[in-house]
C-alpha positions as CSV (number, residue, x, y, z in Angstrom):
1,M,9.0,-86.3,60.7
2,A,9.0,-83.9,57.7
3,L,5.7,-83.0,56.1
4,K,5.2,-83.9,52.4
5,K,5.7,-81.3,49.7
6,I,2.7,-80.2,47.7
7,F,4.6,-79.9,44.5
8,N,7.7,-81.5,42.9
9,L,9.8,-79.3,40.7
10,H,8.0,-80.0,37.5
11,E,4.6,-79.6,39.1
12,E,5.7,-76.2,40.5
13,A,6.8,-75.1,37.0
14,T,3.5,-76.3,35.6
15,H,1.6,-74.4,38.2
16,I,3.6,-71.2,37.5
17,R,3.1,-71.4,33.7
18,L,-0.6,-72.2,34.1
19,R,-1.2,-69.3,36.5
20,E,0.6,-66.8,34.3
21,T,-1.4,-67.6,31.2
22,C,-4.8,-68.2,32.9
23,Q,-4.8,-64.9,34.8
24,K,-4.9,-63.0,31.5
25,Y,-8.3,-64.5,30.8
26,G,-9.7,-64.3,34.3
27,A,-9.3,-68.0,34.8
28,S,-8.1,-69.8,38.0
29,V,-5.8,-72.8,38.6
30,Y,-6.6,-75.3,41.3
31,P,-4.1,-78.0,42.2
32,K,-4.8,-81.5,43.6
33,L,-8.6,-81.6,43.3
34,R,-10.3,-84.9,43.6
35,L,-11.9,-86.2,40.5
36,A,-15.1,-86.6,42.5
37,D,-15.1,-82.9,43.3
38,V,-15.0,-82.0,39.6
39,L,-16.9,-84.8,37.8
40,P,-20.6,-85.5,38.5
41,I,-20.1,-89.1,39.4
42,E,-23.2,-89.5,41.6
43,S,-25.9,-91.6,40.0
44,S,-24.0,-91.5,36.8
45,G,-24.0,-95.2,36.1
46,I,-20.2,-95.6,36.0
47,T,-18.7,-98.9,37.3
48,D,-18.0,-99.4,41.0
49,D,-14.3,-99.5,40.1
50,L,-14.3,-96.1,38.4
51,Y,-16.5,-94.7,41.2
52,R,-14.0,-95.7,43.8
53,Y,-11.1,-94.4,41.7
54,A,-12.8,-91.0,41.3
55,L,-13.2,-90.8,45.1
56,Q,-9.5,-91.5,45.7
57,A,-7.6,-90.0,42.7
58,H,-7.0,-86.3,42.0
59,F,-6.3,-84.1,39.0
60,D,-2.8,-82.4,39.1
61,F,-4.4,-79.1,38.0
62,V,-7.9,-78.0,37.2
63,I,-8.5,-74.7,35.3
64,T,-11.8,-72.9,35.9
65,D,-13.5,-69.9,34.4
66,D,-14.2,-66.7,36.4
67,A,-17.3,-68.4,37.9
68,H,-15.1,-71.3,39.1
69,T,-16.7,-73.7,36.7
70,P,-14.1,-76.4,35.6
71,L,-12.9,-76.0,32.0
72,F,-10.2,-78.6,31.6
73,S,-7.4,-80.3,33.6
74,V,-3.6,-80.7,33.1
75,E,-1.7,-83.7,34.2
76,F,2.1,-83.8,34.4
77,D,3.3,-87.3,33.4
78,G,6.8,-88.0,34.7
79,P,8.9,-91.2,34.1
80,L,6.8,-93.2,36.6
81,H,3.8,-92.9,34.3
82,R,5.5,-95.4,32.0
83,E,5.1,-98.2,34.6
84,E,2.3,-100.6,34.3
85,M,0.5,-99.6,37.5
86,H,0.5,-95.9,36.5
87,I,-0.6,-96.7,33.0
88,A,-3.6,-98.5,34.3
89,R,-4.5,-95.5,36.6
90,D,-4.0,-93.0,33.8
91,E,-6.4,-95.0,31.7
92,K,-9.0,-94.9,34.4
93,K,-8.7,-91.2,34.6
94,N,-8.8,-90.9,30.8
95,N,-12.0,-93.0,30.7
96,L,-13.7,-90.9,33.3
97,C,-12.8,-87.7,31.4
98,R,-14.2,-89.2,28.2
99,I,-17.4,-90.3,30.0
100,F,-18.0,-86.8,31.4
101,D,-16.6,-85.0,28.3
102,F,-14.0,-83.2,30.5
103,P,-10.8,-82.3,28.5
104,I,-7.5,-83.4,30.0
105,L,-4.2,-82.3,28.7
106,R,-1.3,-84.6,29.5
107,I,2.2,-83.0,29.4
108,N,5.8,-83.9,30.1
109,A,9.0,-82.0,30.5
110,R,9.1,-81.1,26.8
111,Y,6.0,-79.0,27.3
112,L,7.9,-76.8,29.8
113,N,11.6,-76.7,28.9
114,K,11.8,-76.0,25.2
115,K,10.7,-72.7,23.6
116,Y,8.9,-72.5,20.3
117,R,8.8,-69.0,19.0
118,N,9.0,-67.7,22.6
119,F,6.2,-70.1,23.8
120,D,6.6,-73.2,25.9
121,L,4.1,-75.8,24.7
122,L,2.0,-75.7,27.8
123,S,1.4,-72.0,27.6
124,W,0.7,-72.3,23.9
125,F,-2.0,-75.0,24.5
126,V,-3.6,-72.8,27.2
127,E,-3.6,-69.7,24.9
128,V,-5.1,-71.7,22.1
129,W,-7.9,-73.0,24.5
130,F,-9.1,-69.5,25.4
131,F,-8.8,-68.1,21.8
132,R,-10.8,-71.1,20.6
133,E,-13.6,-70.2,23.1
134,E,-13.6,-66.6,21.9
135,F,-13.7,-67.8,18.3
136,F,-16.8,-69.9,18.9
137,K,-18.5,-67.0,20.8
138,A,-17.8,-64.8,17.8
139,Q,-19.4,-67.4,15.5
140,E,-22.5,-67.5,17.7
141,Q,-22.7,-63.8,17.4
142,G,-22.4,-63.8,13.7
143,L,-19.1,-62.0,13.6
144,I,-17.3,-65.0,12.0
145,P,-18.9,-67.3,9.3
146,W,-20.4,-70.4,11.0
147,D,-18.5,-72.7,8.6
148,E,-15.1,-71.2,9.1
149,P,-12.8,-73.7,11.0
150,F,-10.8,-72.6,14.0
151,D,-7.0,-72.5,13.1
152,P,-4.8,-71.1,15.8
153,M,-2.0,-70.7,13.3
154,L,-4.0,-68.0,11.5
155,I,-4.7,-65.8,14.6
156,M,-3.1,-62.5,13.5
157,R,-2.6,-60.8,16.8
158,L,-2.1,-61.8,20.5
159,P,-2.2,-59.3,23.4
160,G,1.2,-58.5,24.6
161,R,3.0,-59.9,21.6
162,K,4.3,-57.9,18.6
163,E,4.8,-60.6,15.9
164,R,2.0,-61.4,13.4
165,F,0.4,-64.8,13.6
166,P,2.1,-65.5,17.0
167,L,0.6,-68.9,17.5
168,W,2.1,-70.2,14.2
169,L,5.0,-71.8,16.0
170,S,7.1,-72.8,13.0
171,A,6.7,-69.6,11.0
172,D,10.2,-68.3,11.4
173,Q,11.8,-71.7,10.6
174,L,9.7,-72.0,7.4
175,I,10.8,-68.5,6.3
176,K,14.5,-69.4,6.9
177,I,14.1,-72.6,4.9
178,Q,12.6,-70.6,2.0
179,K,15.4,-68.1,2.2
180,L,18.0,-70.9,2.0
181,A,16.3,-72.3,-1.0
182,K,16.2,-68.9,-2.7
183,E,19.9,-68.6,-2.1
184,K,20.4,-72.1,-3.7
185,K,21.9,-73.6,-0.6
186,I,19.2,-76.3,-0.5
187,K,16.9,-77.7,-3.1
188,D,13.5,-77.7,-1.3
189,F,11.6,-74.6,-0.4
190,A,9.6,-76.5,2.2
191,P,9.8,-79.8,4.1
192,T,7.6,-82.8,3.4
193,M,6.0,-84.8,6.2
194,W,4.1,-88.0,6.8
195,I,2.2,-88.5,10.1
196,G,0.4,-91.7,11.1
197,A,-1.2,-93.2,14.2
198,D,-0.6,-96.5,16.1
199,D,-3.1,-98.9,17.5
200,Y,-3.5,-96.8,20.6
201,G,-4.2,-93.6,18.7
202,N,-0.8,-92.0,19.4
203,Y,0.8,-90.0,16.6
204,H,4.1,-90.7,14.9
205,G,5.6,-88.4,12.3
206,I,8.6,-88.2,10.0
207,M,9.7,-85.1,8.1
208,W,12.4,-84.6,5.5
209,L,13.8,-82.0,3.1
210,W,16.1,-82.4,0.1
211,I,19.4,-80.5,0.2
212,D,20.4,-81.6,-3.3
213,E,19.6,-84.5,-5.8
214,K,21.4,-87.1,-3.7
215,S,20.8,-86.2,0.0
216,G,18.8,-84.3,2.6
217,V,17.9,-84.2,6.2
218,V,15.2,-86.2,8.1
219,T,13.8,-86.2,11.6
220,H,11.0,-88.0,13.4
221,S,9.0,-87.6,16.6
222,A,5.7,-88.7,18.3
223,M,2.9,-87.3,20.3
224,R,0.4,-89.2,22.5
225,A,-3.3,-89.0,21.8
226,Q,-5.0,-86.2,23.8
227,N,-8.5,-85.8,25.2
228,Y,-8.1,-82.1,24.5
229,P,-9.5,-79.9,21.6
230,I,-6.4,-80.0,19.4
231,V,-5.4,-81.7,16.2
232,E,-2.4,-83.8,17.3
233,G,-1.0,-84.3,13.8
234,E,-0.9,-80.5,13.2
235,I,0.9,-79.8,16.4
236,L,3.3,-82.7,15.8
237,S,4.2,-81.3,12.4
238,E,5.0,-77.9,14.0
239,L,7.5,-79.6,16.4
240,L,9.0,-81.7,13.6
241,I,9.8,-78.5,11.7
242,F,11.9,-77.2,14.6
243,Q,13.8,-80.5,14.8
244,L,14.3,-80.6,11.0
245,Y,15.6,-77.0,10.9
246,D,18.1,-77.8,13.7
247,E,19.3,-80.8,11.7
248,L,19.6,-78.7,8.6
249,S,21.6,-76.0,10.4
250,R,24.1,-78.6,11.7
251,V,24.5,-80.1,8.2
252,L,25.1,-76.7,6.6
253,K,27.6,-75.8,9.2
254,G,29.5,-79.0,8.5
255,E,28.8,-80.4,12.0
256,E,26.9,-83.4,10.6
257,Y,26.6,-85.3,7.3
258,P,23.5,-85.2,5.2
259,V,21.4,-88.3,4.8
260,A,21.5,-90.2,1.5
261,I,18.2,-90.2,-0.5
262,D,17.9,-94.0,-0.3
263,T,18.2,-93.9,3.5
264,I,15.5,-91.2,3.8
265,N,13.2,-93.1,1.4
266,M,13.7,-96.3,3.5
267,R,12.8,-94.5,6.7
268,V,9.7,-93.0,5.2
269,K,8.6,-96.4,3.9
270,D,9.0,-97.9,7.4
271,Y,6.6,-95.3,8.8
272,T,4.0,-95.7,6.0
273,E,4.0,-99.5,6.6
274,K,4.0,-99.3,10.4
275,Y,1.3,-96.6,11.0
276,Q,-2.1,-95.7,9.7
277,M,-1.8,-92.4,7.7
278,R,-3.4,-89.3,9.2
279,M,-1.6,-86.4,7.4
280,A,0.9,-86.1,4.5
281,G,2.3,-83.5,2.2
282,G,4.5,-80.5,1.8
283,L,4.4,-77.5,4.0
284,H,4.3,-73.9,2.7
285,L,3.7,-70.4,3.9
286,P,0.7,-68.4,2.6
287,P,1.1,-66.5,-0.7
288,G,2.7,-63.2,-0.2
289,N,4.5,-64.3,3.0
290,P,3.0,-62.1,5.7
291,F,5.8,-62.8,8.1
292,K,9.2,-61.3,8.6
293,A,12.1,-63.5,9.5
294,K,14.0,-62.6,12.6
């Protein structure tokens, strides 16, 4: 009888990406740890059901600092996680992480397979975690004003990377859109977006850009709510820009037709009526354009 595999293919890819990024910061990655070995469930007052679940269930991956203190966990949610039984289990795990204030990042294949400015999304999220911690340390030391908010898009340099503002994922796409507008190939210099949330806290976004007075391009996407220190709407807007630029490129090459203005307005109206607004507006680069398009 064959022994069971420790990882499936996606879990193996997740482990490799986590290990590559975490090693740069002296952090470690532990797979398949019981929730009870990470969370202080003893005498915590949680329900018997959650207590039993914590003894039986495990985290896919737990990231620790150099003293092996847990920092956050990463869960790979495959297709099975859409089934009712798995949804209930995931909610128990989410509840326990909320109770003990332990961040959990839930990912799927999109976080591994697609590149955004030479980052896969998983590696980007981990990089942002460690830069966020360094940012707060610098604030405590008085090196950064205490009221300055943390914005990963405005980190100017990253070790091992040459580009400026490397964590601003959509920078190159925004520059290219501005260039097309300056060349009079499209009307808008930047896209417009609308992002809302459903009753479960998940984010849904739509983004559009006018090519001329009668037509444009439009795209939409969604991101599940995360118990992780990110602003879901901001990340979703970054991903939408990639999708929108791909749509725009196909239209300008004659591979697809643009979308009529009435159709775009109708789709935007559907979103504004269906979801509760979280973010809206146009997207622009900083004055002076500190980037260089590739």
